[in-house]
C-alpha positions in Angstrom: -149.6 -22.0 45.4 -151.2 -22.3 42.2 -155.0 -22.7 42.7 -155.8 -23.7 39.0 -154.4 -25.0 35.7 -153.7 -21.7 34.6 -151.6 -21.2 37.0 -149.6 -24.6 37.4 -147.4 -25.1 34.5 -146.2 -28.6 35.6 -150.0 -30.0 35.4 -150.9 -28.0 32.1 -147.5 -29.6 30.8 -148.6 -32.8 31.9 -152.5 -32.8 30.5 -151.2 -31.3 27.1 -148.7 -34.3 26.7 -151.4 -37.0 27.7 -153.7 -34.9 24.8 -151.0 -35.7 22.7 -150.3 -39.3 23.8 -154.1 -40.1 23.5 -154.1 -39.3 19.8 -151.4 -41.2 19.2 -153.3 -44.0 20.8 -156.2 -43.3 18.7 -154.4 -43.7 15.6 -152.9 -46.9 17.1 -156.3 -48.0 17.6 -157.6 -47.5 14.2 -154.9 -49.1 12.6 -155.5 -51.8 14.9 -159.2 -51.8 14.0 -158.5 -52.3 10.1 -159.7 -56.1 9.7 -163.0 -55.1 11.1 -163.9 -51.8 8.9 -161.1 -50.5 6.6 -162.4 -47.3 5.6 -163.8 -46.5 9.2 -160.1 -47.4 9.9 -159.1 -44.4 7.4 -161.1 -42.3 8.4 -160.6 -42.7 12.8 -156.8 -43.0 11.7 -157.0 -39.3 10.0 -159.2 -38.0 12.7 -156.4 -38.9 15.3 -153.8 -37.5 13.0 -155.9 -34.4 13.0 -156.3 -34.0 16.6 -152.6 -34.1 17.3 -151.4 -32.0 14.8 -154.1 -29.5 16.6 -152.1 -30.1 19.8 -148.9 -29.7 17.9 -149.9 -25.9 16.8 -151.1 -25.3 20.3 -147.8 -26.1 21.5 -145.4 -25.0 19.2 -144.8 -21.8 21.1 -143.5 -24.1 23.6 -141.1 -25.8 21.3 -137.7 -25.3 19.7 -138.4 -24.6 15.7 -136.5 -27.8 14.4 -138.5 -30.4 16.9 -142.0 -28.4 15.7 -140.3 -29.2 12.3 -140.0 -32.8 12.8 -143.1 -33.5 14.7 -145.0 -31.8 11.8 -143.3 -33.4 8.9 -144.0 -37.0 10.3 -147.7 -36.3 11.6 -148.0 -34.7 7.7 -146.5 -38.0 6.3 -148.5 -40.2 7.7 -151.8 -38.6 6.9 -150.4 -37.9 3.3 -150.0 -41.6 3.3 -153.5 -42.5 3.3 -154.8 -39.4 1.3 -155.5 -41.2 -1.9 -157.5 -44.2 0.1 -159.1 -41.2 1.7 -159.8 -39.9 -1.8 -161.5 -42.9 -3.3 -163.9 -43.2 -0.2 -165.0 -39.5 -0.6 -165.6 -40.1 -4.3 -167.6 -43.1 -3.8 -170.2 -41.3 -1.5 -170.2 -38.1 -3.6 -170.5 -39.5 -7.1 -172.9 -42.2 -5.7 -175.2 -39.1 -4.7 -175.8 -38.2 -8.4 -179.7 -38.4 -9.5 -179.4 -37.7 -13.2 -179.0 -41.2 -14.8 -176.4 -40.0 -17.7 -174.5 -38.6 -14.8 -174.6 -41.2 -12.9 -173.3 -43.6 -15.5 -170.7 -41.2 -16.3 -169.9 -41.4 -12.5 -169.8 -45.3 -12.3 -167.3 -45.3 -15.6 -165.2 -42.5 -13.7 -165.2 -44.4 -10.2 -164.7 -48.1 -11.9 -161.6 -46.8 -13.6 -160.0 -45.4 -10.3 -160.8 -48.4 -8.7 -158.4 -50.7 -11.0 -155.8 -48.1 -10.1 -157.0 -47.7 -6.1 -154.4 -49.4 -3.6 -155.5 -52.8 -2.2 -156.6 -53.6 0.9 -153.6 -55.3 2.3 -151.4 -51.8 1.1 -153.7 -49.9 3.2 -153.1 -52.0 6.0 -149.6 -51.8 5.9 -149.4 -48.1 5.5 -151.6 -47.7 8.5 -149.6 -49.9 10.3 -146.5 -47.7 9.4 -148.2 -44.5 10.0 -149.2 -45.5 13.4 -145.5 -46.4 14.4 -144.4 -43.4 13.0 -147.0 -41.3 15.0 -146.3 -43.2 18.0 -142.3 -42.3 17.9 -143.6 -38.6 18.1 -144.6 -39.2 21.5 -141.2 -39.7 22.4 -140.0 -37.2 20.4 -142.6 -34.6 22.1 -141.9 -35.4 25.2 -138.1 -34.8 25.0 -138.5 -31.4 23.6 -141.4 -30.1 25.9 -140.2 -28.1 28.5 -141.1 -29.0 32.6 -143.4 -26.4 32.6 -146.2 -24.8 29.9 -147.5 -21.0 30.3 -151.2 -20.7 29.5 -150.7 -17.8 27.6 -148.3 -19.7 25.2 -151.6 -22.4 24.6 -153.8 -19.3 24.1 -151.4 -18.0 21.6 -151.2 -21.2 19.9 -155.5 -20.5 19.8 -154.9 -17.4 18.5 -152.6 -18.3 15.6 -154.8 -20.9 14.3 -157.9 -18.7 14.7 -155.9 -16.0 12.3 -155.3 -18.6 10.0 -158.7 -19.5 9.6 -159.6 -15.9 9.3 -157.7 -15.2 6.6 -158.5 -18.6 4.9 -162.0 -17.9 4.8 -161.4 -13.9 3.2 -158.9 -15.8 0.9 -161.8 -18.5 0.1 -163.8 -15.7 -1.6 -161.5 -15.8 -4.7 -159.9 -19.8 -4.2 -161.5 -22.9 -3.7 -158.1 -24.2 -2.3 -158.2 -21.6 0.6 -161.9 -22.7 1.2 -160.4 -25.8 2.0 -157.4 -24.6 4.3 -160.4 -22.8 6.0 -162.1 -25.7 6.8 -158.9 -27.4 8.5 -158.1 -24.5 10.5 -161.4 -24.4 12.0 -161.5 -28.3 12.9 -157.8 -27.6 14.3 -159.4 -24.7 16.3 -162.7 -26.3 17.6 -160.3 -29.3 18.8 -157.9 -26.9 20.4 -160.7 -25.0 22.2 -162.2 -28.5 23.1 -159.1 -29.3 24.8 -158.5 -26.1 26.7 -161.9 -26.3 28.1 -161.8 -29.9 29.3 -158.4 -29.5 30.9 -158.4 -25.7 32.1 -160.9 -23.3 31.4 -164.3 -24.9 30.8 -165.6 -21.1 29.7 -164.1 -21.5 26.5 -166.5 -24.2 25.4 -168.9 -21.3 24.2 -166.5 -20.2 21.6 -166.1 -23.6 20.6 -169.5 -24.5 20.2 -169.9 -21.5 18.4 -167.4 -22.4 15.5 -168.5 -25.6 15.5 -172.4 -24.6 14.7 -171.3 -21.8 12.1 -168.8 -24.5 10.2 -170.4 -27.8 10.8 -171.5 -27.9 7.0 -167.9 -27.0 5.4 -167.3 -30.5 4.7 -170.2 -31.3 2.4 -168.5 -28.1 0.5 -164.9 -29.7 0.8 -166.2 -33.0 -0.4 -167.4 -31.5 -3.4 -164.2 -30.0 -3.7 -162.1 -33.3 -3.2 -164.4 -35.5 -5.9 -164.3 -32.6 -8.3 -160.3 -32.9 -8.3 -161.1 -36.9 -7.8 -163.1 -36.5 -11.7 -160.2 -34.6 -12.9 -157.5 -36.7 -11.6 -159.5 -40.2 -12.8 -161.3 -39.4 -15.9 -158.4 -39.4 -18.3 -159.3 -42.7 -19.6 -163.0 -41.5 -20.3 -164.6 -39.7 -23.3 -164.1 -35.9 -22.3 -167.8 -35.8 -22.5 -169.2 -38.0 -20.0 -165.9 -36.5 -17.8 -167.4 -32.9 -18.4 -171.0 -33.9 -17.2 -170.1 -35.0 -14.2 -168.1 -32.0 -13.5 -170.8 -29.8 -14.0 -172.9 -31.8 -12.1 -170.7 -31.1 -9.2 -169.7 -27.5 -10.1 -173.5 -27.1 -10.4 -173.9 -25.8 -6.3 -170.6 -25.2 -5.4 -170.4 -21.8 -5.8 -173.2 -21.2 -3.7 -172.5 -23.6 -1.4 -168.7 -21.8 -1.1 -170.3 -18.4 -0.4 -172.9 -19.9 2.0 -169.9 -21.6 4.5 -168.4 -18.5 4.2 -171.3 -16.6 5.3 -172.3 -18.6 8.2 -169.1 -17.9 9.8 -169.1 -14.3 8.9 -169.9 -13.5 12.7 -167.8 -16.1 14.3 -164.6 -14.7 12.9 -165.5 -11.0 13.0 -163.0 -10.0 15.6 -159.3 -9.4 14.9 -157.1 -12.3 16.2 -155.7 -9.8 18.7 -159.1 -8.9 20.2 -159.7 -12.9 20.7 -156.9 -13.2 22.4 -157.5 -10.8 24.7 -161.2 -11.9 25.2 -160.2 -15.9 25.9 -157.7 -14.8 28.4 -160.1 -12.8 30.0 -163.1 -15.3 29.6 -160.7 -18.3 31.1 -159.9 -16.4 34.2 -163.5 -16.6 35.2 -164.2 -20.4 36.6 -160.9 -22.0 35.8 -160.7 -25.7 36.2 -158.8 -26.6 39.5 -155.3 -28.1 40.2 -156.1 -32.1 40.1 -154.6 -34.9 38.0 -156.4 -35.4 34.9 -158.7 -38.1 34.3 -156.3 -41.6 33.5 -155.7 -42.1 29.5 -157.5 -44.8 27.8 -154.8 -47.5 27.3 -152.5 -46.4 29.9 -150.3 -49.2 29.2 -149.7 -47.4 25.0 -146.7 -48.4 23.9 -143.5 -46.1 22.5 -142.8 -47.9 19.6 
């Protein structure tokens, strides 16, 4: 008889499925809260989708490739549909922190011009609702596609692959700002995956999760600068070029240093090769695995699938 969730594929499957279902419920709840705070709803909606995508990466080894593609595409489409709204929110925050009077005046012109082209609140609410419904449908698809048992080592391999992608992106970010953005996304997904596995089956994995969070918690500010820079490039067409260049120089001033600092801060936590990390995780997880027990009740147990 299995003594821990590492050995009980049925309970492990149940736990992972409920984690995905909870992420979908978070997306649905965010859409339902749009009338309270639209910006907060967009943030929480994208946060729930990020968690669902991290789980999908974790479970990909247990799923047929067509189902993985279908689930990934649906979650990606739901996230991208609100990308413009998120970009406007980030730009308002970043450009609003500019100190110089001339640069701030130029930034306001760009924001005003972009606001005239932004989505209406009603359109954002509609996209939130549609995205939540699309995400809820993926819960049923995942349930049908998952096998009755999940192998613990397949989940660890999902962590290894996410770690490997983050590690490669960190290296590539020395030359590519796009790679830096990818590095940050993979780090967030890796932290989510380790958080889930630590809570569900192997508490010892939380140490590595905390190391990754501590080493990468400043990456978000740098990525926001990158997003604001692209926003200025996209929406500055109707503004005097000299003013646009003024804002772009302001954003670019410390960007290279911030990227360098972000890569350096994460160097030690990504020093191990992926296979070496996987071996360490497998060894650490066996020290004090969580005993077999039903997972705690999910919020909103009556969550509708459609």
